[in-house]
C-alpha positions as CSV (number, residue, x, y, z in Angstrom):
1,M,26.2,63.4,8.1
2,F,22.9,63.0,9.9
3,H,20.9,61.0,7.4
4,S,17.5,59.8,8.3
5,I,15.2,57.0,7.2
6,Q,11.5,56.5,7.6
7,V,10.6,52.9,8.7
8,G,6.8,52.7,9.0
9,D,5.8,55.3,11.6
10,Q,9.4,55.5,13.0
11,Q,11.9,58.1,11.8
12,I,15.4,56.8,12.4
13,S,18.4,59.1,12.6
14,P,21.4,59.2,12.3
15,I,22.8,56.3,10.4
16,D,26.2,55.1,11.6
17,W,28.3,54.6,8.5
18,E,31.3,53.4,10.4
19,M,29.6,50.4,12.2
20,S,29.8,47.0,10.6
21,P,29.0,43.4,11.7
22,D,32.7,42.9,12.4
23,L,32.7,45.6,15.0
24,T,29.6,44.7,16.8
25,F,30.9,42.2,19.3
26,G,33.6,44.4,20.8
27,T,31.3,47.4,20.8
28,F,28.0,46.0,22.0
29,E,28.5,42.5,23.5
30,S,31.6,43.6,25.4
31,W,30.3,47.1,25.9
32,G,33.3,49.4,25.7
33,G,34.9,48.8,22.3
34,R,34.0,52.4,21.4
35,E,33.6,55.3,23.7
36,R,30.4,56.5,22.0
37,V,28.4,53.6,23.7
38,R,27.4,55.3,26.9
39,N,24.7,53.2,28.4
40,N,22.5,50.1,27.9
41,S,19.6,51.9,26.4
42,E,21.5,53.6,23.6
43,R,20.7,52.5,20.0
44,I,22.8,52.7,16.9
45,Y,21.5,52.1,13.4
46,Y,23.6,50.8,10.4
47,F,23.1,49.0,7.1
48,F,24.6,45.6,6.4
49,V,24.4,42.8,3.8
50,D,22.8,39.6,5.1
51,N,24.1,36.6,3.1
52,W,22.8,33.8,5.3
53,G,19.9,32.8,3.0
54,D,19.7,31.7,-0.6
55,T,19.6,35.3,-1.7
56,P,21.6,38.2,-0.1
57,K,19.6,41.1,1.2
58,L,20.3,44.6,2.4
59,C,19.1,45.2,6.0
60,L,18.9,48.0,8.5
61,M,20.1,46.9,12.0
62,E,19.2,48.4,15.4
63,R,22.0,47.7,17.8
64,G,22.7,48.3,21.4
65,V,24.4,46.7,24.4
66,K,23.4,43.0,24.1
67,H,20.5,44.1,21.8
68,A,20.2,43.4,18.1
69,K,17.1,43.7,15.9
70,I,16.7,44.0,12.1
71,V,14.2,46.8,11.7
72,A,13.9,46.8,7.9
73,T,15.0,45.3,4.7
74,V,15.7,47.5,1.6
75,K,14.7,46.6,-1.9
76,A,18.1,47.5,-3.4
77,P,19.2,46.2,-6.8
78,L,20.2,42.6,-6.4
79,S,23.1,42.8,-8.7
80,M,24.6,45.6,-6.5
81,I,24.2,43.5,-3.3
82,K,25.7,40.4,-5.0
83,D,28.6,42.5,-6.1
84,C,29.3,43.5,-2.5
85,V,29.2,39.8,-1.5
86,E,31.5,38.7,-4.2
87,H,34.2,41.2,-3.1
88,Q,34.2,39.9,0.5
89,G,36.8,37.2,-0.4
90,K,36.7,33.8,1.1
91,A,34.5,34.2,4.2
92,A,34.4,31.8,7.1
93,L,31.3,29.6,7.2
94,F,30.2,31.1,10.5
95,E,30.2,34.7,9.3
96,R,28.1,35.8,6.4
97,S,27.0,39.3,7.5
98,Y,29.0,42.0,5.6
99,A,29.6,45.7,5.8
100,I,28.2,47.6,2.9
101,N,30.5,49.1,0.2
102,D,30.6,52.6,-1.2
103,E,28.3,51.8,-4.0
104,I,25.5,50.6,-1.7
105,R,26.1,53.6,0.6
106,D,25.8,56.1,-2.3
107,W,22.7,54.3,-3.6
108,L,21.0,54.6,-0.2
109,I,21.7,58.3,0.1
110,G,20.5,58.9,-3.4
111,N,17.4,56.8,-3.4
112,V,16.2,55.9,0.1
113,L,17.4,58.3,2.9
114,D,16.2,61.8,3.7
115,G,12.7,61.5,2.3
116,G,13.6,59.1,-0.6
117,N,11.4,56.4,-2.0
118,S,9.6,54.8,1.0
119,S,8.3,51.9,-1.0
120,L,11.8,50.5,-1.1
121,I,11.8,50.1,2.7
122,I,10.1,47.0,4.1
123,P,9.7,47.2,7.9
124,E,10.4,44.0,9.9
125,Y,7.7,43.5,12.6
126,Q,9.3,41.0,14.9
127,R,7.4,39.1,17.6
128,Q,9.4,38.5,20.7
129,A,10.6,34.9,20.4
130,V,10.3,32.5,23.3
131,E,13.7,30.8,23.8
132,D,13.7,27.1,23.0
133,M,14.9,25.3,26.1
134,G,15.2,21.9,24.4
135,P,13.4,18.7,25.2
136,A,12.2,18.1,28.7
137,L,14.8,16.8,31.1
138,P,14.1,13.8,33.3
139,K,13.5,14.0,37.0
140,A,16.3,12.6,39.2
141,S,13.9,9.9,40.4
142,A,13.6,8.7,36.8
143,V,17.3,8.1,36.3
144,T,18.1,4.4,37.1
145,G,21.3,2.5,37.3
146,Q,24.5,3.2,39.1
147,I,26.1,6.5,38.3
148,E,29.9,6.8,38.5
149,R,30.4,10.4,39.6
150,T,33.3,12.4,38.4
151,I,34.6,14.7,41.1
152,L,36.0,17.9,39.6
153,P,38.2,20.5,41.3
154,S,36.0,23.0,43.2
155,E,38.6,25.3,44.7
156,E,39.9,28.6,43.1
157,A,43.1,28.0,41.2
158,I,45.9,29.6,39.3
159,I,46.3,28.1,35.8
160,N,49.1,29.0,33.5
161,D,49.1,28.9,29.7
162,D,51.3,25.8,29.6
163,Q,48.9,23.9,32.0
164,I,45.5,24.6,30.3
165,E,45.8,21.8,27.7
166,G,46.6,19.2,30.3
167,V,43.6,20.3,32.4
168,I,41.3,20.0,29.5
169,K,42.6,16.6,28.4
170,R,42.7,15.1,31.9
171,Y,38.9,15.0,31.9
172,N,38.5,14.7,28.1
173,F,36.6,18.0,27.9
174,F,35.7,19.3,24.5
175,D,37.6,22.3,23.4
176,N,37.6,23.5,19.7
177,D,41.3,24.4,19.9
178,L,42.9,22.1,22.3
179,N,40.8,18.9,22.3
180,P,38.3,18.9,19.5
181,E,37.7,15.2,19.8
182,G,36.9,15.5,23.5
183,R,33.5,14.7,25.1
184,F,32.2,14.8,28.6
185,D,28.8,13.3,29.0
186,N,26.6,15.0,31.6
187,I,23.5,13.5,33.2
188,L,21.3,16.6,33.5
189,V,18.0,16.4,35.5
190,D,15.2,18.8,36.0
191,N,14.9,20.2,39.5
192,G,11.3,21.3,38.9
193,D,11.9,25.0,39.6
194,K,12.5,26.2,36.0
195,A,15.6,28.0,37.3
196,T,18.1,25.2,37.9
197,V,19.3,21.8,36.7
198,T,21.5,19.3,38.3
199,D,24.2,17.2,36.7
200,L,24.2,13.8,38.4
201,K,27.6,13.0,36.8
202,T,29.4,15.8,38.6
203,G,27.1,16.4,41.6
204,L,26.6,20.1,40.6
205,M,23.5,22.2,40.5
206,W,23.6,24.9,37.8
207,Q,21.7,28.1,37.0
208,R,19.8,27.7,33.8
209,S,20.3,31.4,33.2
210,G,22.9,33.4,35.0
211,L,24.3,36.9,35.8
212,D,24.6,39.8,33.4
213,I,27.9,40.9,31.9
214,S,30.1,42.8,34.4
215,S,33.5,43.2,35.9
216,I,34.7,40.5,38.2
217,R,34.4,42.8,41.2
218,T,30.8,43.7,40.4
219,M,30.0,40.0,39.8
220,Q,31.4,39.0,43.2
221,K,29.1,41.6,44.8
222,E,26.1,40.2,42.8
223,I,26.9,36.7,43.9
224,K,26.9,37.8,47.5
225,E,23.6,39.5,47.1
226,L,22.1,36.4,45.3
227,N,23.2,34.2,48.2
228,Q,21.7,36.6,50.7
229,E,18.4,36.3,48.8
230,G,18.7,32.5,48.7
231,F,18.3,31.9,45.0
232,A,16.3,28.7,44.4
233,G,16.4,28.1,48.2
234,Y,20.2,28.0,48.6
235,N,22.8,30.4,49.7
236,D,26.0,28.7,48.6
237,W,26.2,29.7,44.9
238,R,29.6,30.4,43.5
239,L,31.5,30.8,40.2
240,P,32.4,27.4,38.8
241,T,36.0,26.3,38.5
242,L,37.5,26.1,35.0
243,E,36.9,22.3,35.1
244,E,33.3,22.6,36.2
245,A,32.4,25.1,33.5
246,M,34.3,23.1,30.8
247,S,32.2,20.0,31.8
248,L,29.2,21.8,30.2
249,L,30.7,22.2,26.8
250,E,29.2,19.9,24.2
251,P,31.0,18.9,21.0
252,E,28.2,20.1,18.7
253,K,26.4,23.4,18.6
254,N,22.7,23.6,19.7
255,N,20.0,25.5,17.8
256,K,21.2,28.7,19.7
257,S,24.6,28.4,18.1
258,L,26.2,27.4,21.4
259,Y,28.3,24.4,22.4
260,L,25.9,23.8,25.3
261,H,22.8,21.8,26.2
262,P,19.7,23.9,25.2
263,C,18.3,23.7,28.7
264,F,20.6,26.6,29.5
265,T,19.8,30.1,28.3
266,K,21.7,31.7,25.4
267,L,22.4,35.0,27.0
268,Q,25.5,33.8,28.9
269,A,27.6,33.1,25.9
270,F,30.9,33.2,27.8
271,V,31.3,33.0,31.5
272,F,33.8,33.8,34.3
273,V,35.3,30.9,36.1
274,S,37.2,31.0,39.5
275,A,40.6,30.4,37.9
276,Q,43.1,33.1,37.3
277,R,46.1,33.2,35.1
278,K,49.7,34.2,35.7
279,P,51.2,36.7,35.0
280,G,47.7,38.2,34.9
281,G,44.1,37.8,33.7
282,Y,41.1,35.6,34.3
283,W,40.0,32.4,32.6
284,F,36.6,32.2,30.9
285,V,34.7,29.4,29.1
286,D,33.2,30.5,25.8
287,F,30.2,28.5,24.8
288,K,29.9,30.3,21.5
289,Q,33.4,29.4,20.3
290,G,33.6,26.2,22.3
291,R,36.8,26.8,24.1
292,A,38.6,28.2,27.2
293,F,40.3,31.6,26.9
294,W,41.8,34.2,29.2
295,S,41.2,38.0,29.3
296,S,41.0,40.9,31.7
297,G,38.5,40.8,34.4
298,T,37.7,44.5,34.2
299,I,34.9,46.2,32.4
300,P,33.2,44.6,30.5
301,G,34.5,41.3,31.9
302,G,32.1,38.5,31.4
303,F,28.8,36.8,32.2
304,G,28.2,34.4,35.1
305,R,26.6,31.0,35.4
306,L,26.8,29.9,39.0
307,C,26.8,26.4,40.5
308,R,26.8,24.7,43.8
309,K,27.5,21.2,45.2
310,I,24.5,19.1,45.9
311,D,24.3,17.2,49.2
């Protein structure tokens, strides 16, 4: 059913009644959860209930590959929205966005869509937000005192399931599942180029941003091209080892909902590392969930945040 809705000067059609917040990660962040997502520029529209504030509200979402924007809220009966929330059961604290129920769907079709009451639709005009990169980091010259450097493994490795906990606990890395009391204290300094930071504790220079989501084969090609271009003046960038990437995990979430220092961008929520797993798969570090995990290295794969050893 190709229903349409008028949001300001924009007519949106069709509405995807099958999409829900639960399906969005596998569909859009991982790109490939559903065959209908054909390219980066495609947009899908669906309604959901936002229960993050004091009062739940009905919203229209515009979603694409690594793209999410609320385009409108709908002035639906509050009692109907609250009834939808109450029937969600016991929800986890980190997830309060819900799929709409049949009652809300029927109300939308009968009152809002296809030339319905436009006064019930409140467009959301969003200004592009500038990402908060946290407080200014010190320069290396401002760091005084002797630093006891921790030398982490820097070579590619094979790590089995029964070894991962030992690897994490050896360096007391934070991991929500395997070492929730862990903590590794970095000494991050500003390199003055807005593109990189250096951790004096490990002797590693890091990208503040990183590489877009791709398969491991595509990422290896992009790393080669980046080194040929001499990113930030260097040509020895590489994927971090599992230990090196785990060293960036922080035991508390920042204001971007990542277990990571805010000097790093939020786009690379989970990253490839150079460790593989037997009998198959690649290891990743997930800054959103605060843990190491393994998965396939094929499409969509993962993001990249590269590092290099300082002299």
